[in-house]
C-alpha positions as CSV (number, residue, x, y, z in Angstrom):
1,M,154.5,136.2,157.1
2,I,158.1,136.4,158.3
3,K,160.6,136.5,155.5
4,R,163.4,138.6,157.0
5,I,165.0,138.1,160.4
6,L,167.5,140.5,162.1
7,F,169.6,139.3,165.0
8,V,170.9,142.2,167.3
9,C,173.5,142.3,170.0
10,T,175.8,145.0,171.3
11,G,178.9,145.1,169.0
12,N,177.8,142.7,166.2
13,V,181.1,140.8,166.6
14,C,180.0,137.7,168.5
15,R,176.4,136.9,169.5
16,S,174.4,138.2,166.6
17,P,176.8,137.1,163.9
18,M,177.0,133.6,165.5
19,A,173.1,133.6,165.6
20,K,173.0,134.6,162.0
21,V,175.2,131.8,160.7
22,L,173.8,129.2,163.1
23,F,170.2,130.1,162.0
24,E,171.1,130.0,158.3
25,D,172.6,126.5,159.0
26,T,169.4,125.5,160.9
27,L,167.3,126.7,158.0
28,N,169.3,124.5,155.6
29,K,168.6,121.5,157.9
30,H,164.8,122.2,158.0
31,P,163.5,121.5,154.4
32,S,160.2,123.1,155.2
33,L,161.9,126.4,156.1
34,G,164.9,126.5,153.8
35,P,163.0,127.0,150.5
36,A,160.7,129.5,152.1
37,G,163.2,132.3,151.1
38,L,164.0,133.5,154.6
39,E,166.6,136.2,154.7
40,V,168.8,136.6,157.8
41,D,171.0,139.5,158.9
42,S,172.7,140.8,162.1
43,A,173.6,144.2,163.5
44,G,174.8,145.8,166.8
45,T,173.5,148.6,169.0
46,S,176.9,150.1,169.7
47,M,180.7,149.6,169.6
48,V,180.7,148.4,166.0
49,M,184.3,147.2,165.5
50,D,184.6,145.5,162.1
51,A,185.3,141.7,162.1
52,A,183.9,139.0,164.3
53,T,186.0,138.2,167.3
54,P,188.7,135.5,166.9
55,E,186.8,133.4,169.5
56,A,183.5,133.6,167.6
57,I,185.3,132.7,164.4
58,E,186.9,129.7,166.1
59,I,183.7,128.4,167.7
60,M,181.8,128.7,164.5
61,C,184.5,126.7,162.8
62,E,183.8,124.0,165.4
63,Y,180.2,124.0,163.9
64,G,181.5,123.9,160.4
65,L,180.5,127.5,159.8
66,S,182.5,130.6,158.8
67,L,182.5,134.1,160.1
68,A,185.6,135.0,158.2
69,S,183.9,137.5,155.9
70,H,181.7,139.0,158.6
71,R,181.9,142.8,159.1
72,S,179.9,144.4,161.9
73,K,177.4,147.1,161.3
74,P,175.1,149.2,163.4
75,V,171.4,148.8,163.7
76,S,169.8,151.4,161.4
77,A,166.3,152.6,160.7
78,S,166.6,150.9,157.3
79,L,167.6,147.6,158.8
80,V,164.7,147.8,161.3
81,D,162.3,148.6,158.5
82,W,163.7,145.7,156.4
83,A,163.1,143.1,159.1
84,D,159.9,141.3,159.8
85,L,161.2,139.9,163.0
86,I,164.0,141.3,165.2
87,L,165.5,139.1,167.9
88,V,167.7,140.8,170.4
89,M,170.0,139.2,172.9
90,A,169.2,141.4,175.9
91,F,166.3,143.4,177.3
92,W,168.0,146.8,176.9
93,Q,168.7,146.2,173.2
94,Q,165.0,146.0,172.5
95,A,164.6,149.6,173.6
96,Q,167.6,150.7,171.4
97,V,166.0,149.0,168.4
98,V,162.6,150.6,169.0
99,S,164.3,154.0,169.3
100,Q,165.3,153.5,165.6
101,S,161.6,153.0,164.7
102,P,158.8,153.1,167.3
103,A,156.7,150.8,165.1
104,A,159.3,148.1,165.6
105,I,157.9,147.4,169.1
106,K,155.5,144.8,167.6
107,K,158.3,142.9,165.8
108,T,161.2,143.1,168.3
109,H,161.6,140.4,170.9
110,I,164.2,139.1,173.3
111,L,165.4,135.8,171.7
112,T,164.8,133.8,174.8
113,E,161.3,135.1,175.4
114,Y,160.4,134.6,171.8
115,V,160.7,130.9,172.3
116,G,159.2,130.8,175.8
117,E,162.3,130.9,177.9
118,K,163.7,133.7,180.2
119,G,166.8,135.8,180.6
120,D,169.3,137.3,178.3
121,V,171.9,135.6,176.1
122,A,175.0,136.5,178.0
123,D,177.7,138.4,176.2
124,P,180.8,136.2,175.9
125,Y,183.0,139.2,174.8
126,G,186.2,139.2,176.8
127,C,185.3,136.1,178.8
128,G,187.4,133.4,177.1
129,I,186.7,130.7,174.6
130,E,184.6,128.5,176.9
131,A,182.1,131.4,177.3
132,Y,181.8,131.6,173.5
133,R,181.3,127.8,173.3
134,E,178.5,128.0,175.9
135,C,176.9,131.0,174.1
136,A,177.0,129.1,170.8
137,A,175.3,126.1,172.4
138,L,172.6,128.2,173.9
139,L,172.1,130.0,170.6
140,Q,171.8,126.7,168.8
141,H,169.2,125.5,171.3
142,L,167.2,128.8,171.0
143,L,167.4,128.9,167.3
144,N,166.1,125.4,166.9
145,K,163.1,126.6,168.9
146,V,162.7,129.6,166.6
147,A,162.8,127.3,163.6
148,E,160.1,125.1,165.1
149,R,158.0,128.1,165.9
150,L,158.3,129.4,162.4
151,K,157.4,126.0,160.9
152,G,154.3,125.9,163.1
């Protein structure tokens, strides 16, 4: 049974922290999942910088969510071992996660493919506020599908 979910992107300053808080919010809105005790975290494969980007913070505020206290962290073997399900934003990140722990291959998936869609979740870093807005909307769509899959 899935109890711990790790979202992974490159720098852990936009996509994966947005996915984390959006999914926590989604869990709160799904009574059948919220009390299940799911834990959610996020990490990055490289370029760990510290705080979430100002754009990610702004867009999450539009959703009524906060990334103000977020601090980026790298994917580690202990995080990989902690997670029951690891959802990455891009194909190449899957290989980086599996390099931390070869056994992770069975629990590491590209977010889009996990819910029956295709492609990567494009990195909005450096692309302006509208790219962040589009990324958040896509994440919300995909995370709703993740919640439905976990309910089923």
